[in-house]
N, C-alpha and C positions, 0 to 999 in steps of 0.2 A: 461322495462322502458322508457319511453317517454324522448329520449335525449337532445329533442328539449327544453321540459320545464326544464330538468335536467340546462341547459346551462344558459337559464335565472336566473334559482336560481343563479348560480355559481357566474355571473355577478351583480346581485343584492347583494349578500351575501359581493362580495369584496369592493362595493362601500360602504356598511354601516361599513365594518371591518376597511380600509384606512381613513374612517370620526373619528373614535374613538381615542380618546386619550389613550397612553398606561398606563394601569393601573399594579399592582401587580398579579392580577390572571386572566386576561382576557383571555376569551374562547367565542369565536365569534362562534355558534354553527349553526346558517345556512349555512355557510360558509363550513363546514364539516360534515351537519346532515349525521345521520345512515340510511338507507334505509332499514325501518324496514316492508317491505311490503312482507320478506319471512324470515323463520328461517330456520334454520340448527341445528337439535337437535339429530338426530336420531343414530352417532357414539359418544358413551361416552367417549370414550378416547380421541377423539381430541376435546371434548367439555371441559374438564380438561385441556387440555394443552392449548388452548383457555383462559380460565381463568390466567393460570398460566402466559402466555404471558402478558396479559394485566396487570396483576397485578404488574408483575416486571418491566415492562415499565413504569407503574405510581411511582413507588418505587424510580425507579434509574435511570431513564433519565435525563440528565442536560436539558432537554426543556420539564420537568415533569408540568409547569404551565399553559401550553396550551393540555393538558389532561384529560378529565374526569375521576371519579369524582372532584369535586372541593376541594380545601386544607381543607375545615371545616370538609368535608364527607368523607375524606380519607379511616377510620377508618371503614367506612360501607365496602368497600371492604372482609373484612373477616368475613361479615356476611353470611352464608350461602345463596344462589341462587342470590346476588347482583349482581355481575360483568355479571352474562348469565344473567340474565334477564333486565338489562337495556343496556348492550354493546354486550358482543360478541353470543349471540345465532343468530344473525343476517350476522354473516362470515360463510361462509362455512369451512373455514380452519382457521389454526392457522398463515399463511404464509399473508393470507387475512386479520389479524388482526393486525400485524406486519405490513404489508403496510399503513395500512389504520394510525395507529401509528405515523409512520416514516413520513407520509403523511402531518400531522397535522402540524408538527413542521415546514414547511415552514411559517406558518404565523407572525412567529418571523420576518421575513424579511418584513419590511416595504415601501411602494411607487413604490411597482411594479403590473403590474395589473396578475391577476392568469388566464391560459389559460389551456385547458387539450391539451393534444398532440396527446391522443387516446381517441376520444371522442368515447363513443359505447361502448365501452368495459367493462369486468367486472369492474362493479359500486367501486369493492375496490380496484382494484388494480391502477384505476382510481387516487385514490389520492395522490397513490407516484409518479405516473408521472404529478404530476402538475408542472409546469414550471414556471419560472418569465420570460418575456418577456424583457431578456435584455442579451447583450453577456458576463455579469459576471455571468454566472449560478453557479458557487460554492460559498457558504456560510455560513453564521452561522446559520446552519439548520441539521438535521439528516439525514447525506447520508451514514452512517458508522455502527448501527447497523445489525445485520443479526442472524439467528438463525440456528443453525450447526446440522442438525436431523441427527445422525449417527454419529457425530462428524469428520467426512473428514476432514472438514480445520482445525480446531482447531490440530488435532492429526499431520496433516502434518507439522502444522509450528513450532509446540513446540517439539515434539520428533526427534528421529533419523532420519537425513533424506534418506529417502530410495527412492529410482528413478525407478518410472514405467516407465519406455521408456528407448529411443535410448539417453536420453541427448542433443540433438540440439536444440536451437531456431534458426530459422531463419528468413530473410527478404527479400522481393524483392528490389532492386536497380534499377535503371532506365538507361537505354542504354542512351550512350552520343547521340543520334540521337534523343531521345525522342520517339522511336516508341516502345519501350517493356521495362520490367524490368526482371531482372534476379535475381536468387537464390544464396543467399550468408550466410555463420553463422555467427550469430551475437555473438551468444554466445554458449560454451559448458559448460557443468557441469563437476565439475570436479569427477575423476573415474567413469565417466558414460562410456556406452560402446562407443558410440560418442568420447570421451575421451581417451578412451583408444587405441582407433584405432589410431590414432593421428592425428585424425580430430580439427582442431583449429580455433577459430575467424580469420572473412576476408577470409577462402577459399570460390571458386566457387564450390556450387554443380552443374555438369555437366549432370550426368544421376540418376535415383535413378531406381533401377532392370531394369537397361538397358534400360530406357524409358526416352527420351533425348525430351519430350515433357512436360515440367515441367517451361516453362517459364510462365509471368504472363498473356498476354494475352489468351494463350491456356489454363492455370488452371481455369482462370477468364469466359472464355464461356462455361467451365463444371463446375461451382461452387464450386472448388476447391476439388472434390471429390474425386479425383484419387493422389491429393497429400496428402492428409487427410488420405486415406488409406495405402497409401506408410509407411508414418509417426508413425501410430498406429498398424503397422504391427509386427510379434514376430521375423522377420527377414527380413534386408533391405540391399542389395546391395548398396552404395555410391561410383559412380566414381564424382572424383573431383581434382579442380586444386589449388593446395598449395599457399601460398602466395609467396614462393618461384617460383613458376612457373612450377612446377611439377605436372603431369595427374596422380594419385594415383588410387587406388580401396582399399575399405574396405569394408568387410563382420561384419555386425552388429547384434547382438542378443539378443532381447528382456532380460530385467535384473531388476530383483527386486532387488536391492541391496544399502547397505549403500554407501552415497557418502561424499563430503565436502561441507561445506557453502564458507567455506576461496577458494577462486578460482585464489586468486594472493595475496603473501606475500613475500616479497623480499626486498633488498637493491640495488639501481641501484645508480651508480656513474657518474654523467653528470657535464662537468670540475671542477671535483674537489668537487662536491656538493653531499655529500650523502644523498640519498634519501629514506626515508623507505615507502612501498608501500604496503597498505594491500587492498586487494578487497574482501568483501563478501557479500553475498547474504540476508543473514535473522540472526538477534537475535533469536536464539533457547533458549531452556531453557539448564542453566547452566550444568544442567547433561545430557544432550543429546549427543550420543556418534556419532563423525565425524570418516571418515578415513585420517588420515593424511599419507599420501604414504602407505603403507600395514599395518599399527597402525594406531588400534582403540584409540580414548582416547575420554574424553567427551571436549564437548563446552569450557567448563572455562579453562581449562587445555591448549588447543588447542589457546587460545586468548592469554592466559599467556606468553606462550613460543614465540610467534610473539612479544610482546613488549618486553620481555626480549632480544630479539635477535637483536629487534632496539636499545635500551639501552647499551647492549653490544659492538654492531657496533659502538656506538656514532654517530648517526646520525644527519645530519643538518637540514632536514627538514622532514616534514609527510604528505602524501598524501593518505587521505581515499576515496576509489571508492565506492560508494554507489548508483552508477547509477540503478541497479537493485534489490535493496534492499527494500522490501516494509514493514519492522518493524518485530516487533515480540515481545521479553518479554522484560521488564520494569527493570526486576535486572539485565537483562546482558548489557544492555544501561547503567545501573549506571555503573559498573564494568570496561565497556571501556571507559567511562567517567574520570574516575579513575585514568585511566593509562593516558589519553591523558592531561589532566589537568595540570596547573605549580603547582610547588611545594607548591607556597604560596598561592594558591585557597585551601588548605586540613582545613577542619574546616568550609568552608565558605558556604553560602546558593547554594545548587546547583538547584532545583525545587520547587515550593508550589503546593499543588491542590485545585481546585476549584470543589467543589459538590454541588449536590442540597439540599433543605432543609432538606428532611428527613434523609439522611445520616449524614448531619451536627448536626441536633438536637438528632442523637443517638453519636455522640462526635466521630465520624468516622477521623475527622482531627486532634483529639488532639495528644499530645504527646506517640509515643508508640502506634497508631491505624495505622490502614492501609493508612490513606490517611495524615498523617502528613507530615511537611515539609521536604524535605532528605537535607544532607548536605555533601560535597566532603569529602571524606577518600582517599587522595591520595595513589596509588600502584607504585610500580616500581620507577626506577630513571631516566626516561626521564623528560627532564625540558623545552620545546621548548615553545618559545612565541607565534609561529601561526602554524595554519594547514590549507591544503588545502582539501576539498571535491570535490569531482566529483558527481556530481549530473545529474537526468533527470526530468521527470514528473513522473514517478513511483515512486522517493523517496519521501518514507510517513512512518509516523507514528513515531515510535522508532528509525529511522534513522534521520528524523526531530527533534527529540527530543534532540539526542546527538547534532546536531549542535548548537542548540539552547542555551541550557544551558551552552555550552564551550562558547559564544559569550561575555559575562560580563569580563572573566578573559583571554581572549587571541586572539590576530589578529584571524579571522573566514575570510576565502576565500572561495565562494561555485564557480563553473565553472560549467555552467547550458548548455542546449542545446537548439538548433532553433528546428521548425518543420515549414512543409507549412502548411498553413489552408486556406484555398477560395483560393488559389492562391497568400498568403501572406504569408511572413516569420514573424514568430510569437517567441518570446522569452519566452521560457517556465519556467515556476516559478516549485519547487518542488510540491509533490501531494498536499499537506492540509489538512492536518490532527493532530490537536494540542486536540486531544479524547480520550481516553483509554478506555478501558471496563476489564472486567474480566467475567468468564465463571460461569454462575448458571444453575444447572441442571434442567429439565423441567421433572419432575416424574421419569423421568431415566438418570443415568449418562453418555448414550450413547446421550442425546440429550441435548445441551450446550444453552443459551441462552445471548447473548453477547449483552447488553444495553451501548449505549456510557453514561459512569456516570461518569468522571471526565474529567476536561481538566487541562495541565498543564502550570506554567508560568514559567520564569527562574529567575533569581536574579532580574532582572530590570523590571519585574513586564509585560514581553512580553510573549505574550501566542498566542494572536489572528492574528492566519496566515492560518485560513481557505482558503484564495487564494494561500497559499503556500510562502514559503521561496523565497524571490529575489535575484539570481544571481549576483554576479557583474560583469560575464562576460560571455557570452553565446559564443559557436562553432557548425559547423554543424557534430553530430557526428561520422559521416563517411567519412566529408573530407580527413582524412588522418587515413585509415582501417588497424588498427593493433593490434596485440596482446595487454591487457591490460600488463602496465607497461614498455611497448615499450615508448623510449621516442619519438618517432616520431605518437604515436595515439594522435587523435584530441584532448582530453579533458586533457592527462598529458602534453602534449606538450606546453599547453595554461599555467598549471601550472610551468613549467620550465621556461618560458620564463619570466614569471612575478617574481620568483626567481633571475632569472640573472639579469633582467634589472629593476625591480620593475614595469612593467606595461604589460598590457597583448598585446596580439599581434592583429594586422586587423586581422578580419576573410574574407578569402580567397574565391572567389567566381568564381569558375571554375571546368570544368571536370577534372576527376581525374584518371590518367592513372595506371592501374591495370592490371600487367599480357598483357595478350593480347586483352583486350579489355580496354574501359574507361565509367566510369560511372557517372552520375551527385548524388552527394551527398544528394541534396536538394528533392529528389523526392525518399524516400523510404516507404515500406509497409510492418510492421511487420506480419509473418504468425501468425496461430493461435497455441495455444499449449503453452502460454508462463506461466511463474511459479508466477506470480504476484497476490498476494493480500495485502492490505493494513491492519497490525495489529500493533495492541499497547495493549498488556494484561500485566495487573499485578493479579499476584497470592497472592487471600486474605486471611488472616489467622483467622480474626474475623469472627463470624457466623453475618449471615444476618437474618434478619423478613422475615419470610416466611409463606405464607398461608397454614396452616396446616389442615384446616377444608376443606377443598373443596374436 
């Protein structure tokens, strides 16, 4: 393709697009014209998948008005050959089709110049990578839909949490003299090999397999190849310094075993205040199995026991740690919200759904249907007037929804984190995903398409947080680098200070002494291998329209 001519076409199309007034069914073909110079028709199985992806995206997407065909031609999609001949024959793979469709939704944002961040590459991947020339990159367009070929992601989020790793998530923290960064443990998955060996958050990793050259400078010079090799090996010797200052050695073995997404549930008493603390990393399905101590139980049972314990101990305050929680299943979010909301909210509106014209015309938001309004049904005896959420930029989807639906009924405080970006401290919001999806099988139950199909709003009608929810207070997450529920830990300490005084503490800016070295809490680099994937999944019960004749 002649990229210079293509770039001119994009610029001209942008000028045309942004001069137009908004209409009900505006589709600007020139800006996102499909390159029809080549066809890809040899692989019949892929051809059928491409058709299904196009059909379901148009049928289900919140941004369907930007996708061909126009509304008056919607039924033509069920005509044999229509989708292929007009659209999908010109895309090599189903992933290219989806990249194109998602990229087109960015035209909903007006007032920005569209430019390619990767000119000259695969023309269909190009659409997805169109970006706005503004620092506010996150916005109201589809950056959420995904095609799970093989069912790996959705299976991992919804089912019992099997961990195929050592269970450590690491980060580099900068040395006090700003010359290097060293390896620390940010998070240990419950009942993983690392957890069972006694390794906990805040530990400094000194050696891996007797190799002391694991500092940032050395590993970055070697593209972190050796570090990645160690962390994905079947056996790993770890020498580390605990928070107590003891140097210990642990021998870890690769394990594919069930764990627990509830990484902390306890009651902490500080100055006479009884604080219930719950930290968990995912909203699993209700019937997913987790390991509590040495006992297997369903996630629903696990959560019920946590809140029943809080009630029996008559806690004064509640802290919910969602800093590593990328979301999950909405039915479990509703369950937890019903435990947390005050008694007087029972029977009141929890949330409403926004869906597109096609789902609405089929009555999918009417009483008894999948997207009908949801009402609180109070569970348990807990009856608090406020709650503290510990959040980060990774707090997404069902986690954000849980926070949002409680705001109209109780005082909600969010404590977030700072990060350094381009040499400046940035107060981070949560991820920003007020939309959700449900799985649609594409020719096989192992291929699931998750189209962002609904947006959710709380009782007050608020649900436009595509830029994330804004915390009332921010701290440096590793300013006080202690384990979860330790009153000295950065985010928890800020919550406690507010409980005691009614005010959040000022953020301290200094290097922190940890054991025998000091580090700068502002300069940290997460290590690959995070568990994070933003999800808000609804399991639908009613049948959908399908592309039967293709």
